[in-house]
N, C-alpha and C positions, 0 to 999 in steps of 0.2 A: 790691394788685396792679392794674396798669392794664389797660385793654382789650387792649393789644398783647400781653399775656402770658397771656391766658386760654386760648389754643389750645395752648400748650406747644410750638409749632413755632418754629424760628428766626425772629427778627424782622428787619426791615430796619434797617440800621445808621444812626446819626446821621451825617450828612455835613457839617453846618455848624451853628454856634452863633453867635448875635449878640444885640445889644441893640437894642430898638426903643422908640419913645415911645408908640405906640398902634397900633391895628389898621390905620389908614390908612398909616402909615409902615412897617409890617411887610411884608417881601418876599412875593411871591405864593406861593412854595413853602415858606414857613416857618409853623410852628405857634407861636402866642404863648401863653406860660404866664401866665395872668391870675389863677389861683386856686391857693392852696397846698393841700397834702394834708390839712391840718387845717381847711380851710374859710375861710382868710383871704384877703385881697386880696394879689396878688403884685406890687404896685406898690412899687418900691424907693425912691421918694421920697414919703413920706406927709405931707400937710400942706395947709392951705387956700391956694389960689392958687399951688401949686407944680406944675410939670409933671414927672411921674415917667417911669420907663422900666421896661420889662419884658424878661424873658429869652425868647428864641425859638430854635427849632431846626428843621432840615430833615432829611428822610429821602429826598430825591430823589438817586438814584445815577447820574444822567445824566452828572455831571462826572467820574466815575471815581475819586473820593476819599472817604475815610471818616475819622471821628474815632476814633482808637484809644485816646485817653486824655484826661482833663481834670484840671486842677489849679487851686487858688485860691492866689494869691500876694499878698504885701503889697507896698506901694510901695518898701520898702527891699530887697526881694529881687530878684535878677536873673532875667530870663526863663529858664526851664530850656531846655537844649539840645534842639532839635527842636520846641519849642512856640512859639506866637504868641498875641497878644491877639486876642480875638474882635472882629469889626467892629461898628460902631455905625451904626444907622439912626435918628437922633434929629432932632427939630425944632430949629429955630435957638435957641429959648429954653430948651431942655432941657440939663442938664449931668450928668456922671457923678460918682459918688463914687469918688475915685482911691486911697483907702487900701487897698482890696482889688480885685484884678483877677482875671478868669477867663481862663485860658490853655487852649488845646487843642492836641493833636498830630494833624495831618492827614497821612495817608499814602495811597498808591495802593490801590485796591480789592483787587488781587490779591496784595498783599504780606503781609497779616495774615489770621488766621483768627478773631480776636476783636476786637470794637470796642464802642463805647458804643451801647447799644440804646435807652436811655430816660433822661430827665432830669426830676427832680422837685424841688419846693421845699417847705420847712416853716418854720414860725416857730421861735422859740427855746424853745418848749415841749418837753417831754420826749417827742417823737414819734420812734419808731424805725421805719424802713422795712426790712422783710425783703428780702433778696437785693439790696439797694442799698448802695453805698459812699458814706460821708459824705466830701465834699470839703472842707468848711469853711464858715465863716460869712461872709456878704457883706451888710453894711449892715442887719442885723437879720433876715436869712433864712439858712437852712441849705440848702446845695446838695447834692443827692444825684444819683448816676448809677448805672446798671446796665450791666455789661459782660458779654458772652457771645458765643457763636457766632452769626453773622449769616447770613442768606440772601442770596445774590447776586441780582442782577436777572435776570429771566427773559429770555433772548435772543429777540428778535423776528425773524421771517423777513421779509427785505425782498423785495417782489415784483420779479421779474425783468422787465426790458423786452425783449420779443421783437421783433426787427426783422421787416420785411415779408418778407425773403428766407427767414428761418427759418420763418415762418408758412406759406410756400409749400411748404416741405419737411416740414411736420408730417404725421404719419401719421393724425392725428385729423380730417383734412379730409373732408368728405362725398364720396362717390363721384360721378364725373361722371354726368350724366343719360344714361340709355339712349336709343338712337335710337328714334324712334316706329315702332310696328308698322304694316305696310301693311294697309290695310283691304281687304275683299273687292271693293270697287268699283275698286281700283287696277288698272292694266293689267298683265297677266302678261307676263313676258319672252318673247322669241321662242324657238321650239324650236331653231332652228339655232344661235343664240348659246349657248344652254344646253348643247347637246351638245358644242360646241367647247370650252367652259370645262370640261366634265366630262372630256373627253379630255386636256386639259392637266393637270388635277389628277391623272388616272390615271398619266400619264407621269412627273410629278414624284414621285408615290408610288413608282413602280418604281425611279427613280434613288436615292431615299432608302433603299429596301430593299437595293439593291446596295451602297451605301456602308456601310450598317450591317453587312452580311455580311462585308466585307473586314476582316481583322485587320491592323493596321499592322505587327505583328511578322513576318508572312509575306510582306511585300512586299520584293522584291529590286531591284537596280539595273537589271536587264535586262527587268523586267516591262513588257509593252506594246510591245517592239521586235520586229518581225517577222523570222523567220529566212529567209534567202535566200542562194543561192550566187552567186559572182561570174560575170558573163556569159561569161568565157573558159573556165569549167569546165562550162558548160551546153551545149556542142556535142555532137552525137550521136557514137557510136563509129565510124560509117562514114566520117566526115570525117578521122579520124586517119591519118597517113602510116605505111604498114606498115614501111618501112625503119628508122624510128626505134625500133621495138620489136624488129626482127630482129637488129640489131647489138649487142644487150646480151649481154655475156659474164659468166658467173658464175664468179668466181675461187674457188679452193680455199684452204685454210689454208696449204699449202706454197707456192702461188704468191705469196701475200701476204708470207710470210717471205722468199722469194727476192728479191722486188722491193724490199722495204723493210729487208732485213737489213743490219746494221752491226756490224763486228767490234771496234770500239773499240781498234784497233791503235795508232793515233796517241796516244791518251790513255795507253795502257800504256807506250809508249816515252817519253813526257814524264815520267811518274811515275818511271820507272827512272833517268832522267838528271837528277833534281833535285840529286843530290850532286855532279855534274860540270857546273857552269854554263858553263865554257869550251867544253867539247865540244858543249854544247847550242847555244851561240851561233855556234860555228865551222861546224858542220854544219847546213845547212838541213833543215827537216822534209821528208820525202818527200811528193811530191804524190800 
């Protein structure tokens, strides 16, 4: 078991697999496998004066992609659907062995829950790696991979840029400096000015108290309007004309009925003559 599996926690997934000639051509974020699990050299081209190549992989999740599966295919097999050959970072004089190829399936980070967590190599000896899947033999080496649940990248909190206007509105700003206290040697204000100011404050305090005592629900539309009689009704009683009051006659009920009585004789006559229209038209109504 590798050091990545000792904690038992989900590991970071493998995000890329490639071929490289040596440590100088290996990409910066890749880890080169230069030793097999049984202690041999992981150089895929062994021989004097020959430039070999190594297998390398990356676990950097900044690109948002992970390797969900790996396969080893021969030159006569077509590339499986959704898979691609791993890239090569080789020197100009180095060459690959094309009879066996390594293919990977790369998918977005959030689309799968399991991915390739680790890659190991062994020689053709009878070495079995527990919890690993044998992918096949490539030019004298056996390729193994471990798949499982992986841990996603820890999100980083980006610092927010606060503008100058927002800083001015911040509540964490220090309080404004207090005005300096007057020393004993400073000149005292005049007594007349102080009393005048105190009287102004007292009158303002009285106005505020009156306003607070008035309830808005008890105010009507005529509040504050003075009550006064019209000047023509303000003359004294001795100026009135006596004859205007002496000629007043109080009428009785019988007097009112005699004055405004009406017998409705004309209406009764018209009503009785509705059946004889000719007689009604020939004889005029009595005056």
